[in-house]
N, C-alpha and C positions, 0 to 999 in steps of 0.2 A: 503494499500500499504506500504509495508517495504522494497522493492527493485526497484530502478529505472536506465535507463541506464545512462551512464556517460555522453554521447553525449546528451541525452535530459536535463539532469540535468544543466550542462554546459551552455546550450542554455538558459535553463528556467532561470537561476540564473543570466543573462546578463553578464555572463564572455566572452562569445563570442557572436557577431553580428547575425550570423546565425549559425544553425544547422550543415551546411557542413563545415564550418570553422573549429567547435568543432570537427566534422569526420577527418577533415585532422590534426589536431594538435594531436590528438590521433594516427594517421597512422604514423606521423614523430617522435613519442616517445615525445612529449612535454608535456603531461599530466601522472601522475603517482598517483596511488591510494596507499596510506601506502607504499611509497617509490619503489613500484612496477610499471613500464610501463605498460601501458593497453591499451586492442583494444576499439573501439567506444559502443561494445556490452556488455563492463562488467557491471555488474549490482553493483549497489552504495547503502550503507546502512548507516543509521545514525550512527555517532561514527566516520566513515571513514574521511580521512586525504587527501586532493586533492591539488597536486603541479602542477601549470599548468608554463610553462617556456614562456614567451613571452620576448624575448631579449630587454634588458639586465639584466632582473631581473626574478627571479620566486617567483611567488605568493603561497602563501600558505592558504588555506581554510579547516574547520573543518563543515564537514555537520551536520547540526542540524536539518533539515526537507528535506523533498523529494516531489518533484513535478515534472511532466511532462509538465505542461503547463506555457510557458511565463507570469512572473509577473511583476507588476511595480517594478520601484527602490525603492519607500519604502518601499516594501515588500521583500526585500532580504534578510534582516537581520534575517526574520524567518527560512529562508532556510541554510544560512550559516555564520558561523564566521570567519573572517578576523585574520588570525595569522600569517600574513607574518612579519617576522623582520624588525626592523628597519634598519638595514645595508643595504637591498634591495632597500628601498626608498631613501636611501643617493646615493646609485651607480644610481638610476635613476637622482636623482637632478644633480649631477654631469656630467653626460651625457647632460643634458639640459643645463647646463651652458656652456660647452665645444663645444657646437655646434655653440656659438657666438665666441668663441674664433679662433678656426678652420675653419674659412669660405672658402668655394672653390672659387677658382680664378672664375672669371666672375659672381659672385652673385650680386654685386653692392655693393653700401655702406650701412652700417646698418640703417636700420627704427630709428626713434627717441625712440621706447622701448625698440631696441636691443641696442640701444646706452647708455641709461639709465641702463639696466641690465650690461651691461660691465664695466661702471663706477661704480656700486656698487659691481661688482666681484673685481675688482681690487681695491677699498678701504678695503673689507672685506680682500682682501690677504695681504695686507700691514698691517693690524691692528694684524693679526695672526703670521706676519713674526716679527713685532716688540718687541714682548712680551717674 
């Protein structure tokens, strides 16, 4: 096997939970191979670079192996290498933290865990502004 459909590969390597979700992502131009938007039937080869937009960030993967069958989480590194830049993960972390600060009206009081996270965030912010 030297080629496999992109939608099957995305599902098999656990990037998407179902193949139908992978197909929809391709149709909405959220998946690109080598910086080109792709259709679900696009054939994928070893060495291709796959970018997947899952707002707010874009994940990047290098194809190391091909499979059409879903594999266990421990076997995923055999088929792909995560090359997502670190700045994308920082965006994800900032959005996660901002969710605590901008609480929607009527969602109630923060839980104990949310309160600890808020306190840690504001302590970190004070330390960085003092320097």
